[in-house]
Biopython code that builds the backbone (N, CA, C, O; Angstrom):
import numpy as np
from Bio.PDB.StructureBuilder import StructureBuilder

atoms = [
    (1, "MET", "N", (-89.381, 41.983, 34.080)),
    (1, "MET", "CA", (-88.784, 43.108, 33.403)),
    (1, "MET", "C", (-89.165, 43.042, 31.927)),
    (1, "MET", "O", (-89.088, 41.985, 31.301)),
    (2, "ARG", "N", (-89.560, 44.143, 31.402)),
    (2, "ARG", "CA", (-89.984, 44.193, 30.003)),
    (2, "ARG", "C", (-88.877, 44.803, 29.153)),
    (2, "ARG", "O", (-88.338, 45.859, 29.484)),
    (3, "VAL", "N", (-88.546, 44.139, 28.069)),
    (3, "VAL", "CA", (-87.537, 44.637, 27.140)),
    (3, "VAL", "C", (-88.257, 45.242, 25.955)),
    (3, "VAL", "O", (-89.188, 44.650, 25.408)),
    (4, "ALA", "N", (-87.821, 46.421, 25.565)),
    (4, "ALA", "CA", (-88.455, 47.090, 24.422)),
    (4, "ALA", "C", (-88.251, 46.264, 23.156)),
    (4, "ALA", "O", (-87.183, 45.691, 22.941)),
    (5, "ARG", "N", (-89.255, 46.211, 22.350)),
    (5, "ARG", "CA", (-89.176, 45.471, 21.095)),
    (5, "ARG", "C", (-88.637, 46.358, 19.977)),
    (5, "ARG", "O", (-88.697, 47.586, 20.047)),
    (6, "ARG", "N", (-88.117, 45.713, 18.960)),
    (6, "ARG", "CA", (-87.572, 46.458, 17.827)),
    (6, "ARG", "C", (-88.690, 47.161, 17.072)),
    (6, "ARG", "O", (-89.855, 46.771, 17.147)),
    (7, "HIS", "N", (-88.317, 48.188, 16.355)),
    (7, "HIS", "CA", (-89.297, 48.898, 15.553)),
    (7, "HIS", "C", (-88.637, 49.365, 14.272)),
    (7, "HIS", "O", (-87.412, 49.364, 14.147)),
    (8, "ARG", "N", (-89.446, 49.755, 13.344)),
    (8, "ARG", "CA", (-88.938, 50.212, 12.055)),
    (8, "ARG", "C", (-89.154, 51.709, 11.927)),
    (8, "ARG", "O", (-90.157, 52.253, 12.390)),
    (9, "VAL", "N", (-88.204, 52.357, 11.295)),
    (9, "VAL", "CA", (-88.340, 53.789, 11.051)),
    (9, "VAL", "C", (-88.287, 54.039, 9.553)),
    (9, "VAL", "O", (-87.598, 53.335, 8.815)),
    (10, "GLN", "N", (-89.015, 55.039, 9.121)),
    (10, "GLN", "CA", (-89.024, 55.390, 7.707)),
    (10, "GLN", "C", (-87.697, 56.030, 7.346)),
    (10, "GLN", "O", (-87.209, 56.895, 8.072)),
    (11, "ASN", "N", (-87.110, 55.617, 6.238)),
    (11, "ASN", "CA", (-85.804, 56.128, 5.846)),
    (11, "ASN", "C", (-85.776, 56.328, 4.337)),
    (11, "ASN", "O", (-85.393, 55.420, 3.600)),
    (12, "GLY", "N", (-86.174, 57.495, 3.874)),
    (12, "GLY", "CA", (-86.069, 57.826, 2.455)),
    (12, "GLY", "C", (-86.671, 56.799, 1.521)),
    (12, "GLY", "O", (-85.996, 56.361, 0.590)),
    (13, "GLY", "N", (-87.890, 56.405, 1.729)),
    (13, "GLY", "CA", (-88.547, 55.473, 0.821)),
    (13, "GLY", "C", (-88.388, 54.015, 1.198)),
    (13, "GLY", "O", (-89.062, 53.156, 0.630)),
    (14, "GLY", "N", (-87.505, 53.715, 2.150)),
    (14, "GLY", "CA", (-87.331, 52.332, 2.574)),
    (14, "GLY", "C", (-87.483, 52.229, 4.073)),
    (14, "GLY", "O", (-87.531, 53.240, 4.774)),
    (15, "LEU", "N", (-87.555, 51.033, 4.552)),
    (15, "LEU", "CA", (-87.647, 50.822, 5.984)),
    (15, "LEU", "C", (-86.304, 50.349, 6.501)),
    (15, "LEU", "O", (-85.657, 49.502, 5.886)),
    (16, "LYS", "N", (-85.885, 50.895, 7.630)),
    (16, "LYS", "CA", (-84.623, 50.520, 8.232)),
    (16, "LYS", "C", (-84.915, 49.934, 9.610)),
    (16, "LYS", "O", (-85.651, 50.527, 10.400)),
    (17, "LEU", "N", (-84.353, 48.801, 9.887)),
    (17, "LEU", "CA", (-84.543, 48.162, 11.172)),
    (17, "LEU", "C", (-83.562, 48.763, 12.170)),
    (17, "LEU", "O", (-82.361, 48.807, 11.900)),
    (18, "THR", "N", (-84.043, 49.223, 13.307)),
    (18, "THR", "CA", (-83.168, 49.760, 14.342)),
    (18, "THR", "C", (-83.098, 48.766, 15.493)),
    (18, "THR", "O", (-84.083, 48.095, 15.804)),
    (19, "LEU", "N", (-81.940, 48.675, 16.119)),
    (19, "LEU", "CA", (-81.749, 47.740, 17.214)),
    (19, "LEU", "C", (-82.076, 48.416, 18.545)),
    (19, "LEU", "O", (-81.663, 49.548, 18.795)),
    (20, "LYS", "N", (-82.804, 47.724, 19.372)),
    (20, "LYS", "CA", (-83.162, 48.225, 20.691)),
    (20, "LYS", "C", (-82.082, 47.812, 21.687)),
    (20, "LYS", "O", (-81.646, 46.660, 21.678)),
    (21, "PRO", "N", (-81.646, 48.725, 22.538)),
    (21, "PRO", "CA", (-80.573, 48.399, 23.487)),
    (21, "PRO", "C", (-81.050, 47.610, 24.706)),
    (21, "PRO", "O", (-82.114, 47.874, 25.265)),
    (22, "CYS", "N", (-80.245, 46.653, 25.093)),
    (22, "CYS", "CA", (-80.418, 45.945, 26.359)),
    (22, "CYS", "C", (-79.414, 46.575, 27.324)),
    (22, "CYS", "O", (-78.245, 46.743, 26.977)),
    (23, "GLN", "N", (-79.856, 46.919, 28.517)),
    (23, "GLN", "CA", (-78.997, 47.618, 29.469)),
    (23, "GLN", "C", (-78.489, 46.744, 30.608)),
    (23, "GLN", "O", (-77.626, 47.172, 31.375)),
    (24, "SER", "N", (-79.006, 45.538, 30.731)),
    (24, "SER", "CA", (-78.613, 44.676, 31.849)),
    (24, "SER", "C", (-78.562, 43.218, 31.399)),
    (24, "SER", "O", (-79.034, 42.864, 30.318)),
    (25, "LEU", "N", (-77.979, 42.385, 32.255)),
    (25, "LEU", "CA", (-77.957, 40.957, 31.973)),
    (25, "LEU", "C", (-79.376, 40.421, 31.856)),
    (25, "LEU", "O", (-79.665, 39.592, 30.993)),
    (26, "GLU", "N", (-80.250, 40.893, 32.718)),
    (26, "GLU", "CA", (-81.641, 40.451, 32.694)),
    (26, "GLU", "C", (-82.302, 40.806, 31.359)),
    (26, "GLU", "O", (-83.053, 40.007, 30.800)),
    (27, "ASP", "N", (-82.018, 42.008, 30.856)),
    (27, "ASP", "CA", (-82.556, 42.414, 29.554)),
    (27, "ASP", "C", (-82.076, 41.477, 28.442)),
    (27, "ASP", "O", (-82.854, 41.079, 27.576)),
    (28, "VAL", "N", (-80.790, 41.133, 28.479)),
    (28, "VAL", "CA", (-80.216, 40.246, 27.450)),
    (28, "VAL", "C", (-80.873, 38.871, 27.521)),
    (28, "VAL", "O", (-81.274, 38.319, 26.496)),
    (29, "ILE", "N", (-80.982, 38.323, 28.717)),
    (29, "ILE", "CA", (-81.585, 36.997, 28.875)),
    (29, "ILE", "C", (-83.033, 37.000, 28.408)),
    (29, "ILE", "O", (-83.482, 36.065, 27.745)),
    (30, "THR", "N", (-83.756, 38.047, 28.751)),
    (30, "THR", "CA", (-85.152, 38.161, 28.313)),
    (30, "THR", "C", (-85.236, 38.286, 26.796)),
    (30, "THR", "O", (-86.070, 37.633, 26.169)),
    (31, "ALA", "N", (-84.384, 39.116, 26.198)),
    (31, "ALA", "CA", (-84.389, 39.312, 24.743)),
    (31, "ALA", "C", (-84.059, 38.019, 24.003)),
    (31, "ALA", "O", (-84.538, 37.795, 22.891)),
    (32, "LEU", "N", (-83.241, 37.173, 24.618)),
    (32, "LEU", "CA", (-82.868, 35.895, 23.998)),
    (32, "LEU", "C", (-83.844, 34.775, 24.359)),
    (32, "LEU", "O", (-83.562, 33.605, 24.101)),
    (33, "ASP", "N", (-84.975, 35.117, 24.946)),
    (33, "ASP", "CA", (-86.052, 34.173, 25.255)),
    (33, "ASP", "C", (-85.828, 33.331, 26.499)),
    (33, "ASP", "O", (-86.344, 32.217, 26.588)),
    (34, "GLY", "N", (-85.066, 33.842, 27.463)),
    (34, "GLY", "CA", (-84.978, 33.197, 28.760)),
    (34, "GLY", "C", (-83.778, 32.306, 28.997)),
    (34, "GLY", "O", (-82.943, 32.083, 28.120)),
    (35, "ASP", "N", (-83.728, 31.808, 30.218)),
    (35, "ASP", "CA", (-82.593, 30.982, 30.656)),
    (35, "ASP", "C", (-82.353, 29.773, 29.771)),
    (35, "ASP", "O", (-81.211, 29.489, 29.406)),
    (36, "ASP", "N", (-83.417, 29.055, 29.418)),
    (36, "ASP", "CA", (-83.250, 27.841, 28.610)),
    (36, "ASP", "C", (-82.629, 28.143, 27.254)),
    (36, "ASP", "O", (-81.782, 27.386, 26.781)),
    (37, "ALA", "N", (-83.036, 29.236, 26.627)),
    (37, "ALA", "CA", (-82.478, 29.606, 25.327)),
    (37, "ALA", "C", (-81.019, 30.025, 25.462)),
    (37, "ALA", "O", (-80.202, 29.703, 24.600)),
    (38, "VAL", "N", (-80.684, 30.736, 26.530)),
    (38, "VAL", "CA", (-79.290, 31.146, 26.756)),
    (38, "VAL", "C", (-78.431, 29.921, 27.048)),
    (38, "VAL", "O", (-77.295, 29.827, 26.583)),
    (39, "MET", "N", (-78.973, 28.986, 27.817)),
    (39, "MET", "CA", (-78.236, 27.741, 28.088)),
    (39, "MET", "C", (-77.945, 26.994, 26.784)),
    (39, "MET", "O", (-76.830, 26.513, 26.581)),
    (40, "ALA", "N", (-78.927, 26.898, 25.917)),
    (40, "ALA", "CA", (-78.740, 26.201, 24.639)),
    (40, "ALA", "C", (-77.752, 26.944, 23.745)),
    (40, "ALA", "O", (-76.878, 26.333, 23.130)),
    (41, "LEU", "N", (-77.897, 28.258, 23.677)),
    (41, "LEU", "CA", (-77.030, 29.075, 22.823)),
    (41, "LEU", "C", (-75.567, 28.968, 23.244)),
    (41, "LEU", "O", (-74.680, 28.869, 22.397)),
    (42, "THR", "N", (-75.317, 28.988, 24.552)),
    (42, "THR", "CA", (-73.942, 28.976, 25.063)),
    (42, "THR", "C", (-73.467, 27.576, 25.442)),
    (42, "THR", "O", (-72.313, 27.386, 25.825)),
    (43, "LYS", "N", (-74.361, 26.604, 25.331)),
    (43, "LYS", "CA", (-74.045, 25.221, 25.733)),
    (43, "LYS", "C", (-73.573, 25.189, 27.188)),
    (43, "LYS", "O", (-72.586, 24.537, 27.529)),
    (44, "SER", "N", (-74.307, 25.909, 28.028)),
    (44, "SER", "CA", (-73.974, 26.022, 29.444)),
    (44, "SER", "C", (-75.068, 25.401, 30.292)),
    (44, "SER", "O", (-76.171, 25.134, 29.813)),
    (45, "ARG", "N", (-74.745, 25.174, 31.562)),
    (45, "ARG", "CA", (-75.712, 24.618, 32.505)),
    (45, "ARG", "C", (-76.501, 25.726, 33.190)),
    (45, "ARG", "O", (-76.115, 26.895, 33.170)),
    (46, "GLN", "N", (-77.599, 25.336, 33.786)),
    (46, "GLN", "CA", (-78.478, 26.296, 34.454)),
    (46, "GLN", "C", (-77.753, 27.057, 35.558)),
    (46, "GLN", "O", (-77.956, 28.261, 35.713)),
    (47, "ASN", "N", (-76.909, 26.366, 36.327)),
    (47, "ASN", "CA", (-76.204, 27.056, 37.407)),
    (47, "ASN", "C", (-75.226, 28.096, 36.873)),
    (47, "ASN", "O", (-74.942, 29.079, 37.557)),
    (48, "ASN", "N", (-74.701, 27.896, 35.651)),
    (48, "ASN", "CA", (-73.837, 28.907, 35.051)),
    (48, "ASN", "C", (-74.612, 30.194, 34.788)),
    (48, "ASN", "O", (-74.156, 31.283, 35.135)),
    (49, "VAL", "N", (-75.775, 30.064, 34.180)),
    (49, "VAL", "CA", (-76.596, 31.236, 33.884)),
    (49, "VAL", "C", (-76.997, 31.931, 35.185)),
    (49, "VAL", "O", (-76.992, 33.160, 35.263)),
    (50, "PHE", "N", (-77.339, 31.153, 36.195)),
    (50, "PHE", "CA", (-77.673, 31.720, 37.499)),
    (50, "PHE", "C", (-76.492, 32.508, 38.059)),
    (50, "PHE", "O", (-76.672, 33.621, 38.554)),
    (51, "ASN", "N", (-75.292, 31.946, 37.985)),
    (51, "ASN", "CA", (-74.102, 32.628, 38.511)),
    (51, "ASN", "C", (-73.768, 33.893, 37.729)),
    (51, "ASN", "O", (-73.359, 34.891, 38.321)),
    (52, "TRP", "N", (-73.935, 33.869, 36.417)),
    (52, "TRP", "CA", (-73.661, 35.081, 35.631)),
    (52, "TRP", "C", (-74.561, 36.209, 36.108)),
    (52, "TRP", "O", (-74.124, 37.348, 36.272)),
    (53, "ARG", "N", (-75.813, 35.875, 36.324)),
    (53, "ARG", "CA", (-76.801, 36.883, 36.699)),
    (53, "ARG", "C", (-76.603, 37.373, 38.132)),
    (53, "ARG", "O", (-76.715, 38.571, 38.391)),
    (54, "ASN", "N", (-76.315, 36.480, 39.050)),
    (54, "ASN", "CA", (-76.341, 36.825, 40.470)),
    (54, "ASN", "C", (-74.981, 37.018, 41.133)),
    (54, "ASN", "O", (-74.828, 37.919, 41.958)),
    (55, "ALA", "N", (-74.007, 36.208, 40.801)),
    (55, "ALA", "CA", (-72.719, 36.295, 41.483)),
    (55, "ALA", "C", (-71.708, 37.120, 40.699)),
    (55, "ALA", "O", (-71.084, 38.030, 41.246)),
    (56, "GLN", "N", (-71.550, 36.807, 39.439)),
    (56, "GLN", "CA", (-70.525, 37.465, 38.634)),
    (56, "GLN", "C", (-70.992, 38.793, 38.061)),
    (56, "GLN", "O", (-70.182, 39.687, 37.815)),
    (57, "ARG", "N", (-72.282, 38.923, 37.850)),
    (57, "ARG", "CA", (-72.892, 40.128, 37.279)),
    (57, "ARG", "C", (-72.358, 40.475, 35.890)),
    (57, "ARG", "O", (-72.368, 41.639, 35.488)),
    (58, "LYS", "N", (-71.894, 39.461, 35.162)),
    (58, "LYS", "CA", (-71.489, 39.636, 33.768)),
    (58, "LYS", "C", (-71.473, 38.269, 33.096)),
    (58, "LYS", "O", (-71.372, 37.230, 33.748)),
    (59, "PHE", "N", (-71.577, 38.304, 31.766)),
    (59, "PHE", "CA", (-71.453, 37.083, 30.980)),
    (59, "PHE", "C", (-69.971, 36.841, 30.710)),
    (59, "PHE", "O", (-69.191, 37.793, 30.694)),
    (60, "PRO", "N", (-69.565, 35.590, 30.498)),
    (60, "PRO", "CA", (-68.176, 35.332, 30.107)),
    (60, "PRO", "C", (-67.887, 35.956, 28.735)),
    (60, "PRO", "O", (-68.709, 35.876, 27.822)),
    (61, "ALA", "N", (-66.729, 36.568, 28.607)),
    (61, "ALA", "CA", (-66.348, 37.250, 27.366)),
    (61, "ALA", "C", (-66.337, 36.302, 26.163)),
    (61, "ALA", "O", (-66.556, 36.736, 25.032)),
    (62, "LYS", "N", (-66.084, 35.010, 26.400)),
    (62, "LYS", "CA", (-66.019, 34.067, 25.276)),
    (62, "LYS", "C", (-67.359, 33.926, 24.557)),
    (62, "LYS", "O", (-67.402, 33.428, 23.432)),
    (63, "PHE", "N", (-68.452, 34.358, 25.190)),
    (63, "PHE", "CA", (-69.769, 34.266, 24.565)),
    (63, "PHE", "C", (-70.227, 35.577, 23.918)),
    (63, "PHE", "O", (-71.354, 35.664, 23.432)),
    (64, "TYR", "N", (-69.370, 36.585, 23.910)),
    (64, "TYR", "CA", (-69.760, 37.902, 23.386)),
    (64, "TYR", "C", (-70.269, 37.827, 21.938)),
    (64, "TYR", "O", (-71.369, 38.296, 21.645)),
    (65, "LEU", "N", (-69.483, 37.248, 21.048)),
    (65, "LEU", "CA", (-69.884, 37.203, 19.630)),
    (65, "LEU", "C", (-71.144, 36.374, 19.423)),
    (65, "LEU", "O", (-72.053, 36.794, 18.707)),
    (66, "ILE", "N", (-71.203, 35.216, 20.036)),
    (66, "ILE", "CA", (-72.372, 34.341, 19.875)),
    (66, "ILE", "C", (-73.644, 35.050, 20.344)),
    (66, "ILE", "O", (-74.667, 35.040, 19.658)),
    (67, "MET", "N", (-73.558, 35.660, 21.515)),
    (67, "MET", "CA", (-74.754, 36.263, 22.097)),
    (67, "MET", "C", (-75.149, 37.567, 21.408)),
    (67, "MET", "O", (-76.338, 37.828, 21.226)),
    (68, "THR", "N", (-74.169, 38.392, 21.022)),
    (68, "THR", "CA", (-74.525, 39.653, 20.358)),
    (68, "THR", "C", (-75.072, 39.403, 18.959)),
    (68, "THR", "O", (-75.924, 40.157, 18.488)),
    (69, "ARG", "N", (-74.603, 38.375, 18.298)),
    (69, "ARG", "CA", (-75.176, 38.028, 16.983)),
    (69, "ARG", "C", (-76.608, 37.529, 17.138)),
    (69, "ARG", "O", (-77.478, 37.872, 16.338)),
    (70, "ALA", "N", (-76.852, 36.723, 18.160)),
    (70, "ALA", "CA", (-78.214, 36.239, 18.419)),
    (70, "ALA", "C", (-79.129, 37.408, 18.785)),
    (70, "ALA", "O", (-80.284, 37.451, 18.361)),
    (71, "LEU", "N", (-78.613, 38.354, 19.571)),
    (71, "LEU", "CA", (-79.401, 39.544, 19.908)),
    (71, "LEU", "C", (-79.739, 40.336, 18.652)),
    (71, "LEU", "O", (-80.885, 40.749, 18.472)),
    (72, "ALA", "N", (-78.760, 40.552, 17.785)),
    (72, "ALA", "CA", (-78.982, 41.338, 16.562)),
    (72, "ALA", "C", (-80.043, 40.691, 15.676)),
    (72, "ALA", "O", (-80.855, 41.388, 15.069)),
    (73, "LYS", "N", (-80.038, 39.369, 15.601)),
    (73, "LYS", "CA", (-81.053, 38.673, 14.805)),
    (73, "LYS", "C", (-82.456, 38.913, 15.348)),
    (73, "LYS", "O", (-83.436, 38.855, 14.606)),
    (74, "LYS", "N", (-82.544, 39.183, 16.645)),
    (74, "LYS", "CA", (-83.837, 39.435, 17.275)),
    (74, "LYS", "C", (-84.147, 40.928, 17.384)),
    (74, "LYS", "O", (-85.192, 41.315, 17.907)),
    (75, "GLY", "N", (-83.223, 41.770, 16.884)),
    (75, "GLY", "CA", (-83.462, 43.212, 16.880)),
    (75, "GLY", "C", (-82.941, 43.954, 18.092)),
    (75, "GLY", "O", (-83.418, 45.047, 18.396)),
    (76, "TYR", "N", (-81.971, 43.385, 18.792)),
    (76, "TYR", "CA", (-81.431, 43.996, 20.005)),
    (76, "TYR", "C", (-79.927, 44.186, 19.907)),
    (76, "TYR", "O", (-79.261, 43.597, 19.056)),
    (77, "THR", "N", (-79.416, 45.011, 20.785)),
    (77, "THR", "CA", (-77.990, 45.214, 20.943)),
    (77, "THR", "C", (-77.698, 45.323, 22.434)),
    (77, "THR", "O", (-78.610, 45.560, 23.226)),
    (78, "ALA", "N", (-76.438, 45.153, 22.823)),
    (78, "ALA", "CA", (-76.050, 45.274, 24.233)),
    (78, "ALA", "C", (-74.594, 45.739, 24.292)),
    (78, "ALA", "O", (-73.802, 45.422, 23.404)),
    (79, "PRO", "N", (-74.246, 46.485, 25.330)),
    (79, "PRO", "CA", (-72.875, 46.981, 25.452)),
    (79, "PRO", "C", (-71.896, 45.860, 25.814)),
    (79, "PRO", "O", (-72.254, 44.934, 26.541)),
    (80, "PRO", "N", (-70.664, 45.942, 25.308)),
    (80, "PRO", "CA", (-69.645, 44.934, 25.620)),
    (80, "PRO", "C", (-69.359, 44.820, 27.118)),
    (80, "PRO", "O", (-68.881, 43.783, 27.578)),
    (81, "SER", "N", (-69.645, 45.859, 27.868)),
    (81, "SER", "CA", (-69.378, 45.828, 29.310)),
    (81, "SER", "C", (-70.169, 44.730, 30.023)),
    (81, "SER", "O", (-69.762, 44.284, 31.096)),
    (82, "LEU", "N", (-71.289, 44.288, 29.451)),
    (82, "LEU", "CA", (-72.050, 43.194, 30.065)),
    (82, "LEU", "C", (-71.288, 41.875, 29.997)),
    (82, "LEU", "O", (-71.640, 40.918, 30.686)),
    (83, "TRP", "N", (-70.255, 41.820, 29.175)),
    (83, "TRP", "CA", (-69.387, 40.655, 29.058)),
    (83, "TRP", "C", (-68.007, 40.942, 29.666)),
    (83, "TRP", "O", (-67.072, 40.162, 29.490)),
    (84, "GLY", "N", (-67.891, 42.057, 30.374)),
    (84, "GLY", "CA", (-66.616, 42.418, 31.004)),
    (84, "GLY", "C", (-65.588, 42.942, 30.022)),
    (84, "GLY", "O", (-64.391, 42.932, 30.310)),
    (85, "ILE", "N", (-66.042, 43.400, 28.863)),
    (85, "ILE", "CA", (-65.140, 43.909, 27.829)),
    (85, "ILE", "C", (-65.163, 45.430, 27.883)),
    (85, "ILE", "O", (-66.223, 46.056, 27.855)),
    (86, "ALA", "N", (-63.971, 46.006, 27.960)),
    (86, "ALA", "CA", (-63.852, 47.469, 28.015)),
    (86, "ALA", "C", (-64.225, 48.075, 26.666)),
    (86, "ALA", "O", (-63.865, 47.554, 25.611)),
    (87, "GLU", "N", (-64.946, 49.173, 26.727)),
    (87, "GLU", "CA", (-65.325, 49.878, 25.501)),
    (87, "GLU", "C", (-64.303, 50.964, 25.204)),
    (87, "GLU", "O", (-63.757, 51.565, 26.129)),
    (88, "PRO", "N", (-64.035, 51.227, 23.920)),
    (88, "PRO", "CA", (-63.090, 52.291, 23.581)),
    (88, "PRO", "C", (-63.619, 53.642, 24.052)),
    (88, "PRO", "O", (-64.823, 53.898, 24.050)),
    (89, "SER", "N", (-62.668, 54.511, 24.462)),
    (89, "SER", "CA", (-63.102, 55.831, 24.916)),
    (89, "SER", "C", (-63.140, 56.850, 23.812)),
    (89, "SER", "O", (-63.487, 58.006, 24.051)),
]
sb = StructureBuilder()
sb.init_structure("model")
sb.init_model(0)
sb.init_chain("A")
sb.init_seg("    ")
for serial, (resi, resn, name, xyz) in enumerate(atoms, 1):
    if name == "N":
        sb.init_residue(resn, " ", resi, " ")
    sb.init_atom(name, np.array(xyz, "f"), 0.0, 1.0, " ", f" {name:<3s}", serial, name[0])
structure = sb.get_structure()
């Protein structure tokens, strides 16, 4: 699966960095450079990452801030629902 890379848009004489959205757990894992990087970032084991992707179909909510900050540093964003967090209506 290919995740779109960040890009820059012209904004009144300056450049503004825009964040590319990740729509799935797979997109997030890919954007964060794979299973090993996610394991290191969350201090989790390989079977945990496997279970998030395949059995639970969401990341644990306790990793929301850590992972979304890491995504933002790489130019990505992801919806809170991927961590089981309800979004405001």
